[in-house]
C-alpha positions as CSV (number, residue, x, y, z in Angstrom):
1,M,82.3,91.4,82.0
2,D,81.4,92.0,85.6
3,P,81.8,95.8,86.4
4,A,83.7,95.0,89.6
5,R,86.2,92.9,87.7
6,Q,86.5,95.6,85.1
7,R,87.3,98.2,87.7
8,E,89.9,95.9,89.3
9,I,91.7,95.5,86.0
10,A,91.5,99.2,85.1
11,S,92.9,100.2,88.5
12,K,96.1,98.3,87.7
13,G,96.8,100.4,84.6
14,G,100.4,101.7,84.5
15,S,101.4,100.2,87.8
16,S,103.9,97.9,86.2
17,V,106.0,100.9,85.0
18,P,108.0,102.7,87.7
19,P,107.3,106.4,88.1
20,E,110.7,107.5,86.7
21,K,109.9,105.7,83.5
22,R,106.7,107.5,83.0
23,P,107.8,110.7,81.2
24,F,104.3,112.2,80.8
25,S,103.7,112.2,84.5
26,Q,106.9,114.2,85.0
27,D,106.6,116.6,82.1
28,H,103.2,117.8,81.1
29,R,104.5,119.8,78.2
30,L,105.9,116.6,76.7
31,A,102.4,115.0,77.1
32,A,100.8,118.0,75.4
33,A,103.2,117.9,72.5
34,A,102.6,114.1,72.1
35,G,98.9,114.7,72.1
36,R,99.2,117.4,69.4
37,K,101.3,115.1,67.3
38,G,98.8,112.3,67.6
39,G,96.0,114.6,66.7
40,E,97.7,115.8,63.6
41,H,98.4,112.3,62.5
42,S,94.9,111.0,63.2
43,H,93.3,113.9,61.3
44,G,95.9,114.0,58.6
45,G,97.0,117.5,59.7
46,R,93.8,119.0,58.4
47,R,91.1,120.9,60.2
48,R,87.5,119.8,59.8
49,P,85.2,122.2,58.1
50,G,83.7,124.6,60.6
51,T,86.6,124.3,63.1
52,E,88.7,127.1,61.7
53,P,90.1,129.5,64.3
54,A,88.2,132.8,64.7
55,T,89.8,135.7,63.0
56,T,89.8,139.2,64.4
57,A,89.0,142.2,62.2
């Protein structure tokens, strides 16, 4: 696809939804919670080996 056409299409993203119907743009905590929830589901709620949080002694 022509890059200019692709940019034109991408620039229209979300414009069909009025701002008051876009909750993530109004409440960033809601967006963060949704992102966490999606991450848990996509990874099965498990951490990958080597990504355990650091513990303090």
